[in-house]
N, C-alpha and C positions, 0 to 999 in steps of 0.2 A: 473797542470799536464803536464809532458813533454813526448814527443815521444822519441824513441831510438836515433833519429837524434838531439834531443835537442830542438825541436820546441814545443811551448806551444799549447795545444789542449783544445778546449772547450768541456765541457761535463756537466753531471748533477751535478758534484761536484764544478763546477766553479761558481763564484759569478755572480749574475744577473747584466746585464749592466744597465747603467743609462736610456737608452731609454725604456727598458722593465719595469723598475720601474715606469717611467712616465706613460707608457701605463696602468700599473696595477692601479695606482692612478686615472687615467682618467676613467677607467672602474668602479672603486669603487665609484667615484663621480656620474657617470651616474646611477649606481644601487641605490645609496642613493636618487637621485632625483626621481626615479621611485616609491620608497616606502616611500617618505617623508610624504605624506598625511596620511598614516596609522600609522606613528610613534606617540608616546606620545609627549606632548608638550615639556618636558624637553630635548628631543632628536631633536626636529625640529629646535630649536633656537641655533645658534652657538654663539661663543664668539665674543666680540666687543672690539674696542680700547677705545672708548670714550662714556660714558653715560652722557647725558645732563639733569640736573635737573633744572627746571625753573618754574615760576609762570604762571598759565593759562592765565592771562591777557597779558602776553608777548610771546604768542605762535608764532606770526608772526616773531618777532625778533629772537626767538630761532630757527625757521626753517631756517632763513637766515644764522645764525651762523653754523648750521649743514651742510648746503650746502657749506658754505665757507670752512669748514674743509675737506669735500670730494673732492672739486675741486681744491683748492688753495694750500693745504698742500701736499707735495710729500714725500713719504717714500722711503727707500732704495729699490733697484731692481724695481723701478717704481710702487710700490704698492700704493694704495690709503687708506686713513684713513677710518676705519669702524666705523662710528658714528651714534648713534640713540638717539632720545628723549626717556625719561623714560616711557612715556605713549603711545608709538606707538603700533599699533595693533600687530606687530610682537612679542612684549614683553608682551602684555596683557594676552596671553594664558598661561604664566608661572605660574600665581597664581591668585586666585579669590579675595583675600583680599588685601587691599591697603598696609598694612605694610609688609605682606608676599611678595607681588609683588616687593616692594622696595628692600627688602633683597635679593631676587633672582636675580634681575637685577644688583645689585651691585656686586654680586658674579660672574656674567657673564662678567663683564667689567674690563678693565685694569685701566682706570681712570674714576673718577666722576667729571665732570665739573659743578660747581655751577654758573649758569647764573644770576649774581647779578643785581637786579634792585630795585627800591624803593618798588614795590609791593612785591618782594621776601622777603625783610628784614622785612616787616611789617606783614607778614602772619604767623600764628602760625603753620600751617602744614609744611610750608617750613622751619621754624625754627626747628621743630622736625625732619624733614628729614635730614637737614644738620647736626644736632647734632648726629643723628644715624650713619650717614656716618663717622663722625669724630671718634666716638667710635669704629667703625669697623676698621678704619685705625690704631687706637692706639692698639687695642687688637689682631688684626690679622697681623702677620708679613708679610704675602704675600700681604697685602693691605697697607703697609706702604707708606705714601706720595701719596696715590691714590686720595685724595681729592684736587682739584685744583679750586680756585675761578677765575671766569672770570669777570674782571672789565669792565663794559660797559661805565663807565665814571670815571673821576678822583675821588680819594677817598675823602670822606667828602664833595663833591660838593652839592648834593641834598638829600642824605640819609646817615645814619650812618650804617657802616658795623659791624656785630656782632664781638665780640672780638675773638671768636674761629676761624673765617674765616679770620679776619684781620691780624692774626699772621702768616698765611700761605703765601707761595710764589705763586703768581698767574700770570695770563697773562693779558696784557692790550689790550683788543680787540678794544678799542676806538682808538688806534694808527694805527693798521693794516699796519705797515711799514715792511721793509725788516728785521730789527732786530727782530721784533715780530714774523715773519714767521719762521725765522731761529731757534729761540728758541723753537717754537712750534714743528717744525719738529724734532729737537733733543730730545725734551721731549717725544714725542710719539714713535719715531723711536728706542729709546734705549730699549723699552720694547715690541716691536712688536713681538719679538721671543717668548715671554711668551704667547701671544695670539695664535700664530701658534702652539706652543706645546699643548696648551689646545684644539685647534681644532683637532689636531691629536688624542688626547685621546678621544675626542668626536666621531671621525670617527670610532675608534675601537669599542666603545660602540654601535654606529649605525650599524656597520657590524655584531656584535654579535646579535643585535636585529633582523636584517634582516635574519640571518641564523636560529634563533629560530622561526621567523615568517614563514619562508619557511617550516621548519619541522612541525610546527603546522598546516599549511595549507595542507601539504601532508597527515598528520595524519587525519585531518578532512575530506579530500577528500576520503581517503581510508575507513574511518568509514562510510561515506555516501554511498560509493560503496558497502561495506559489508552489510550495513543496507538494501539497495535496493535489494541486492541479497537474503538476508534472507527473506525479505518481499515477494519477488517473489517466493521463494521456499515454504514459508508458504501458500501463495495464491494458488500455484500449488497443494500442498497437500490438501488444502481445496477443490479445484475444483475437484481433483481426488476423494476425499471422497464423495462429492456431486454427482458426476457422478455415482460412485459405489453404493451409497445409493439409488439414483433414479432407477438404474437398478435393484437393489435388490427388491425395492418396486414394480416395474413393474413386476418382475419375480414372486413375491409373490401374485400378484393380488391386491395390495393396491391402485394402480393407474391404470387408463384405459390404456390398452396396445395399442400402435400404430400399424399400418398395418404391419410394418417391424419386429414385435416382434418374437423372436425365442424361442419356448417353450423348446427346448432341451438343450440349453447352460446353464452352471452354472452361468454365469454373462450376463449382458445385456448392450450393448453399445447404449445409447439413440440416438435419431435422432439429426440432426444438429440443429434443432430449440432449443431443450432443452440444448444441449451442448453449443451452442453459447450464450444462455442467461446466463448459469452458469459461463462461462469464462469471460463474460463482466460485471458480477455483481461486484460492488465495494467491496473492502476488508472490509471496515467499516461496510457494511451491511451483510457480508457473514455469520457471526455467529448469526444473529438475524432474524428479519422478512424479508419477501421478499418485503415488501412495500418500495417504494423509499423514500429517506430522503427529497428531494426537490420536488416541484410541477412539475409534468411531463405532457407530451402531453396526451390528452385523449386516444389515441390509446395505448400508453405505459401503462397507468393506467388499461385499459382493459386487457392488456397482464398480468399484475401483478395479477389482480383478477382471471384470468383463472388459473394461476400457483398456487395461493393460494387454489383454489378449488381442483386442482389436488393433492395437498399435504395433503388433508383430506381423509384418507382412508375410514372412516365410511360413507362419502357422496357418494361413488362410488361403493359400493358393489352391486352385482347382486341379483336377487330375491332368488336364491338358498342360497347364503350366509346369506341373511336376515332371511330366514326361519331357517337356522342353528343357527343363533345368537339368534333368539327368543326362540329356544328350549333349548339353553344352558344358557340363562340369567335368573338369579333369584335375584331380587333386595335385598332380605333379606340375601342371603348366598354368593353372588358373592364376588370376591376379588377386584374388581375395585372400583372406587370412585363413590358415589352417584348412585349405581345401574348399572354402566356401565359394560357390560359383559367382564369377564377376559378371553380372548381367544387369541390364537396365530395362525398365518397363516402357514400352512405346504403344501408341494407338494404331490399331490395324482396322482400316475401314473396309467393310464388306457389304454385300447387298443385304445382309441381315442386321446391320448396325455396326457400331464402333466397339471394338473389343481391345482389351489390354493384353499384350503378349510380352514376353521377356526375350531379349536378344543379347548376345555378347556385347561387351563394351566396345570391342574393336570394330564390330560390324556397325554399331551405332555411330561411331566416329566417322566411318566411311560414308554412311548414308547422309550425314550432315552436309557433305559436299555436293550431293546430287540434287537435281531439280525435284520438285514435289512429286510430279507424275512418275518419274523414274524411280524415286525413292519408294513410292507406294507399290510399284510393281515389284521391286526387289523384296520388299517386306512380304508381299503375298507369295512370291516364289520361295522365299526362305521358310515361310510357315508351311507351305505344302511339302517341301522336302523334309522338314523336321517331322511332320506327321507321318510321312511314309517310312521314316527311319525308326521312329520310337513308338508309334501307336498303331493299333490295328484300325483300318479304315472300315468300320462298320458302325451301325447305329448303336449296337449293344456294347461295342468295345471301347470306342473313343468317347462316346457321349452317354449320358444317362438315358435309359429307355424312356420313351415317350409314347403313351397310349393315344392312338388316333382312331376315331370313328370313321369308317369308310362305308360307302353304299354297299348293300348286299349284292347288287349286280356285279360290282367289281370283284367282290370276294369270290363269287361263283366262278368268275373268269380266271382268277389267279390262284385259287386254292390248290390246284393240282400241279402247279409249277414247282420246280425244285426250291428248297428253302432259301437259297441265296437269291434266286430270281424273284421269289415272292417278296422277300424283304426289300429288294431293289425297287419293285413296283410300288410297294407301300411307301418307301422313301421318296419316290418320284411324286406320288400323290401328295405327300406331306409338303414337299417343296413347292408344288404348284399352289397349294393352299396359302402358304406363306407369301409366295411371290404376288399372288393376286390380292392378298390382304394389304401388302405394302403399297401396291399400285392403286388401290382404291376400288378395285372391281368388287361387285356384289358377290358374296359367298353364299353357298347353299346351306341348308340347315344341317347337313351331314358333316360339316367341317369342324364341329366342336371338339376341343381337345380336353382330355381328362387329366393331363399332366399339369403340375403347378409351375413348372419352369420350362423355358425354351432351351433346347440344346444349342451349343455353339456350332453352326453348320457352315463355317467359312470354307470356301473352296469345294463344296460338295458337288455342285453342278459340273465344275470343270473336271474334277476327278471322276465323276460319273461318266462323262463322255469319253474318257481315256482309260477307264478301268476294264478289267476282264469281263465285267458284267455288261459293259456297254454294247457288246455284240449281241445281246438278247434282242435288240431292236432289229437286227439283221437275221435273226433266227439261228445264231451260232453259239448261244450261251452254253457254258460248261457248268455242270453241277457237281463236279468232283468224281463222276462215274462215266464220263464220256459226253458226247454231244446230246443236247436236248432235242427231242423229236420235233419235227416240223409242226405237229399239232400244238405242242407247247409254245413254239415261237409264234404261231398264228394267234393263239389265245393271249399271249403277252402283248402283241401289237394291238389287238382289239382292246385289251384293258388300258393300254396307254392312250389309245384314241378316245376311249370313253372317259378317262380321267380328264383329258384336255377339254372335252366337251362339257363335262360336269361342272368344272370349276368356273367356267365362264357363263354358264347358264344362269338364269334368274328365276326364282320362285319354285325350284325343284324341291 
């Protein structure tokens, strides 16, 4: 390419210089040396000038002859002869069978030198090998005149040379004079270009293999990355599912709720203890049991056992749900296996919060078709009926006892009442405290509770107004021995009025 002034310019269309070509070949050789160990055997071994075929009893003499070719014979451009014994480790990897190995090594060499000795001519394997090489030289035009006998002593001195080898022009190694060396240099040097051309073709194959190997490694690496990403995503989905399922079970009451449980949210975010366990659970165990695959520390085993206990909803139901389950379970008619009650957990909203109760599956299917308000009413009605049938409606019977501090003035007014009426008055005082606490009214200093848990008081007010003890407010309460005196009724009404006044007052 010329400029307007007529000067030549170098550009992308110009031919590469000799120095750049040399640098590229050097880079290629360096790259081949890096990946040579990963290459298959047929690409590891290059082409050679001379392959030496000898008898195993003459190995020492054969090694001396090989070294003589490498050191004393000079080729054009200062190159050295590339000579190898036919059984050297570098060539052994080409083939596992002896005959196949011989054929492969002959194909990789320019000349095959027969190191003739008395042992060589009397050995059947050497005879077969030499005849095979002669047939290859006759049938393959590229291998014509490749077989060269090496005479270690004068012909016919101590052994008879086979006729096929005796007719070939060989080299007199026993002379080792200047004329011998000059003839050997001319013999090998004339075909050194054939070996170089074969090496160039081999480098092209090696380069193609390296490029394919790089692509395969890149694909494998990308597949591993994608597999790890998919595994991570699947594990995360599983973790999210377990976290959601744990929260749902806690929300439905199938698991014991922790202290931070929120009754009002549609979902539940478990505590860090449960979440950390789920996220650290191996993926191989995530779809099966919570038991570890390998032997664990005793503390870890205890943790697994506790988690397994928490995952069993029927082992953690409260007394109220057990009563409900007994009332709805009929071994001969239930839909479960082996008499197990067929029930589902639903949310029951009361003025004391949202609670999880169990109802038969058939009832749940019927309630699905009803509007929300009617469905909630049916649930409350079913719960009240179940309580009346299965559990005693008293604070000490259905629910765990709760200690309540009441003003001494109230106690003086109700202490002489019958036991049932006194308990009803205390229950009414307790309900008023809870009702005003939920509505935001200011409570008195006497409303502190000593119990650690709140009882499930769904439907208490409604049942109180319709129970046999509701008539206390009218002065007709029964205590099991007849009618209560009018004095007791008057004191009960006074206590009730005092309770209503106390819970709404401020600063008492």
